[in-house]
C-alpha positions as CSV (number, residue, x, y, z in Angstrom):
1,X,23.3,27.9,0.6
2,X,22.3,26.2,3.8
3,X,23.6,23.1,4.2
4,X,22.0,20.2,6.5
5,X,24.0,17.3,7.6
6,X,22.2,14.4,9.5
7,X,24.0,12.8,12.3
8,X,23.4,9.7,14.6
9,X,24.9,8.7,17.7
10,X,25.9,4.7,17.4
11,X,27.6,2.4,19.8
12,X,31.4,2.9,19.6
13,X,32.7,0.0,17.2
14,X,35.3,-1.2,19.4
15,X,33.1,-1.9,22.3
16,X,31.7,-5.2,23.1
17,X,28.4,-5.7,21.7
18,X,25.9,-8.0,23.7
19,X,22.5,-8.6,22.5
20,X,19.4,-9.0,24.8
21,X,18.2,-12.1,25.7
22,X,14.5,-11.1,24.0
23,X,16.6,-10.2,20.9
24,X,14.5,-7.0,21.0
25,X,18.1,-5.1,20.6
26,X,21.4,-4.8,22.3
27,X,22.3,-4.4,25.8
28,X,23.2,-0.3,26.5
29,X,24.3,-0.7,29.8
30,X,27.8,0.9,30.1
31,X,28.3,1.2,26.3
32,X,29.9,3.9,25.0
33,X,28.4,5.9,22.3
34,X,29.7,8.0,19.1
35,X,28.9,9.9,16.5
36,X,28.5,7.5,13.3
37,X,31.9,7.9,11.2
38,X,30.3,8.0,8.0
39,X,27.8,10.9,9.2
40,X,31.0,12.8,10.4
41,X,32.4,12.6,6.9
42,X,28.9,14.7,5.8
43,X,29.8,17.1,8.6
44,X,33.7,17.7,7.6
45,X,32.3,18.3,4.1
46,X,29.6,20.8,5.0
47,X,32.3,22.9,7.0
48,X,34.7,22.4,4.1
49,X,32.4,23.9,2.2
50,X,31.1,26.9,4.2
51,X,35.0,27.7,4.5
52,X,35.7,27.7,0.9
53,X,32.2,29.1,-0.1
54,X,31.3,32.6,0.6
55,X,27.8,32.0,-0.4
56,X,27.3,29.2,2.3
57,X,25.4,30.8,5.0
58,X,25.0,28.0,7.5
59,X,25.3,24.5,8.2
60,X,22.8,23.0,10.6
61,X,23.5,19.7,12.4
62,X,20.6,17.1,12.9
63,X,20.3,14.2,15.2
64,X,17.2,11.9,16.0
65,X,17.6,10.4,19.3
66,X,17.2,10.2,23.2
67,X,18.9,12.9,25.8
68,X,22.6,11.4,25.0
69,X,22.5,11.8,21.3
70,X,23.2,15.4,21.7
71,X,26.5,14.6,22.3
72,X,26.7,13.8,18.7
73,X,25.3,17.3,18.1
74,X,28.0,19.0,20.2
75,X,30.6,17.0,18.3
76,X,29.4,18.5,15.2
77,X,29.0,22.1,16.4
78,X,32.6,21.4,17.4
79,X,33.4,20.6,14.1
80,X,32.2,23.9,12.9
81,X,28.4,23.4,12.4
82,X,26.4,26.8,13.4
83,X,23.6,25.1,14.8
84,X,21.4,22.0,15.9
85,X,18.3,20.4,15.6
86,X,17.6,17.6,18.1
87,X,14.6,15.3,17.3
88,X,13.8,14.1,20.9
89,X,11.2,12.0,21.8
90,X,10.3,8.8,23.0
91,X,7.7,8.1,20.3
92,X,10.5,8.7,17.8
93,X,12.7,5.7,19.1
94,X,12.6,2.8,16.5
95,X,15.0,0.6,14.9
96,X,13.2,1.2,11.4
97,X,15.4,3.6,9.3
98,X,12.5,4.3,7.0
99,X,10.3,5.9,9.9
100,X,13.5,7.8,11.1
101,X,13.8,9.3,7.6
102,X,10.1,10.1,7.8
103,X,10.5,11.7,11.1
104,X,13.2,13.8,9.7
105,X,11.8,14.8,6.6
106,X,8.8,16.0,8.8
107,X,11.2,18.5,10.6
108,X,12.7,19.7,7.7
109,X,9.5,20.6,5.6
110,X,8.9,22.9,8.9
111,X,12.2,24.8,8.4
112,X,11.0,27.9,6.7
113,X,14.3,28.8,4.9
114,X,14.8,25.0,3.6
115,X,18.0,23.7,2.7
116,X,19.7,23.3,-0.4
117,X,22.1,20.7,0.1
118,X,21.3,17.7,2.8
119,X,24.2,15.5,3.4
120,X,24.1,11.9,5.2
121,X,26.7,9.1,5.8
122,X,26.5,6.2,3.1
123,X,25.1,4.3,6.0
124,X,25.2,3.8,10.0
125,X,27.4,1.2,11.7
126,X,24.6,-0.1,14.0
127,X,21.9,-1.2,11.8
128,X,24.1,-1.2,8.3
129,X,20.8,-0.8,6.2
130,X,21.9,2.6,4.3
131,X,18.4,3.4,4.2
132,X,17.8,7.0,5.8
133,X,19.6,8.9,3.0
134,X,18.0,7.6,0.1
135,X,14.4,7.6,2.1
136,X,15.0,10.8,3.2
137,X,15.2,12.3,-0.2
138,X,12.2,10.5,-1.3
139,X,10.3,11.9,1.4
140,X,11.4,15.3,0.6
141,X,11.0,14.6,-3.0
142,X,14.6,15.8,-4.1
143,X,17.3,14.0,-6.0
144,X,19.6,11.6,-4.1
145,X,23.4,10.7,-5.2
146,X,24.7,7.8,-3.1
147,X,28.1,6.8,-2.0
148,X,29.7,10.0,-3.2
149,X,33.5,10.3,-3.4
150,X,34.3,13.3,-5.1
151,X,31.9,16.8,-5.4
152,X,32.3,20.1,-7.2
153,X,29.4,22.6,-7.0
154,X,29.1,25.2,-9.7
155,X,30.1,28.7,-8.9
156,X,26.5,30.0,-8.9
157,X,25.5,27.2,-6.5
158,X,22.7,25.9,-8.6
159,X,24.2,22.3,-9.6
160,X,27.1,20.2,-8.9
161,X,29.1,17.2,-10.2
162,X,29.5,14.4,-8.2
163,X,32.0,11.1,-8.6
164,X,31.1,7.8,-6.9
165,X,32.5,4.5,-7.4
166,X,30.9,1.6,-9.0
167,X,32.1,-1.9,-9.6
168,X,35.2,-1.5,-12.0
169,X,34.7,2.0,-12.7
170,X,33.9,5.5,-11.6
171,X,30.6,7.2,-12.4
172,X,30.0,10.7,-12.7
173,X,26.8,12.1,-11.9
174,X,25.6,15.8,-12.6
175,X,22.6,17.1,-11.0
176,X,20.8,20.2,-9.9
177,X,20.4,21.5,-6.3
178,X,18.9,20.9,-3.9
179,X,19.6,17.4,-3.8
180,X,20.8,14.9,-1.2
181,X,23.8,13.4,-1.0
182,X,25.4,10.4,1.0
183,X,29.0,10.5,1.7
184,X,31.6,7.6,1.1
185,X,34.7,7.1,3.1
186,X,37.8,8.9,1.5
187,X,36.1,12.2,0.4
188,X,37.3,14.0,3.4
189,X,39.0,13.5,6.5
190,X,37.0,14.7,9.5
191,X,39.0,17.1,11.8
192,X,39.2,16.2,15.7
193,X,37.5,18.9,17.4
194,X,39.4,20.7,19.9
195,X,38.9,21.0,23.7
196,X,38.4,25.0,23.1
197,X,35.6,24.3,20.3
198,X,34.0,21.5,22.3
199,X,33.4,24.3,24.9
200,X,32.2,26.9,22.5
201,X,29.8,24.4,21.1
202,X,27.9,24.5,24.3
203,X,27.0,28.3,23.5
204,X,25.7,27.6,19.8
205,X,22.0,27.2,19.2
206,X,20.2,23.7,19.3
207,X,16.5,23.4,18.6
208,X,14.6,20.6,20.3
209,X,11.4,18.8,18.2
210,X,9.3,16.5,20.1
211,X,6.2,14.7,18.7
212,X,4.0,17.5,19.4
213,X,5.9,19.2,16.7
214,X,4.9,16.7,14.5
215,X,1.6,15.6,14.8
216,X,0.2,12.2,13.2
217,X,3.9,10.8,13.2
218,X,3.3,7.1,13.0
219,X,6.2,4.5,12.6
220,X,3.5,2.1,10.9
221,X,3.5,4.8,7.9
222,X,7.0,3.9,6.9
223,X,6.2,0.3,5.8
224,X,8.7,-1.4,7.6
225,X,9.0,-3.3,10.9
226,X,12.0,-4.5,13.0
227,X,11.5,-8.1,14.2
228,X,14.6,-9.0,15.9
229,X,18.4,-8.7,16.5
230,X,20.7,-12.0,16.8
231,X,24.2,-12.5,17.3
232,X,26.3,-14.2,14.4
233,X,26.3,-18.0,14.8
234,X,29.6,-19.2,16.6
235,X,32.5,-20.0,14.9
236,X,33.3,-23.8,14.7
237,X,36.6,-25.1,16.0
238,X,39.7,-24.6,14.0
239,X,41.3,-27.8,13.1
240,X,45.0,-28.2,13.1
241,X,46.9,-30.1,10.5
242,X,50.3,-31.5,11.7
243,X,52.8,-33.6,9.9
244,X,55.4,-33.4,6.7
245,X,54.1,-30.7,3.9
246,X,53.1,-33.7,1.4
247,X,51.0,-35.6,4.1
248,X,49.3,-31.8,5.2
249,X,48.0,-31.1,1.4
250,X,46.8,-34.6,1.3
251,X,44.8,-34.1,4.6
252,X,43.8,-30.7,3.6
253,X,42.2,-32.2,0.4
254,X,40.7,-34.8,2.1
255,X,39.0,-32.6,5.0
256,X,37.7,-30.0,2.1
257,X,36.1,-33.0,0.2
258,X,34.7,-35.2,2.7
259,X,34.0,-32.8,5.8
260,X,33.6,-29.3,4.2
261,X,32.7,-30.8,1.0
262,X,33.6,-28.0,-1.2
263,X,35.4,-29.9,-3.7
């Protein structure tokens, strides 16, 4: 069984994000980037499966992005992935998640050995669309189970049972492999890669794929177009109500009725 885990490098969620004046994106100057935390769940699950199952022969981590995205691959390799694939070409740069899925699918199709299980995060914290996993499954014409919180693979490695949370209940899905899963928070806890493993990761093989290897790639084929990005509107000033409790309660009701108009 070969497992592919898709990893994206995203801005650190603790960083201060600034939108460019022309609304074409965010200002990347001095911005710290990290592997997407939801994608790290996929890496950890893949590594745990290899540690527990003798039939898992290889875990491959794949990322799409510029040179700096190789850092996300290095973390994945330090966590336990065996090799990496880096889709690195200016023509691949896009905020269109459907296009990203299309390019990734074309790269996967070129792998002669194929993959039995593909793991993605439920969504990426930068664009927050959650489209890469489902779209990738569609481009590859394989089943997809989203937001998985539990997974049991049969002993023969031919099918699995997945659990996922839905409103007010838990859904259980049975499916054959190959398939693609998007992983929800809570299924596994990603390990922290040690310094020795980070150093060893530099020696693991990484295959670089450019647009020359994927002829005919075109962002317009994916059917979606990024328009603009904008910061949220500024929050209105907070209004403090002072006085005795009874007076404050009356004033609050008045404000809700006359100003906020929610009563």
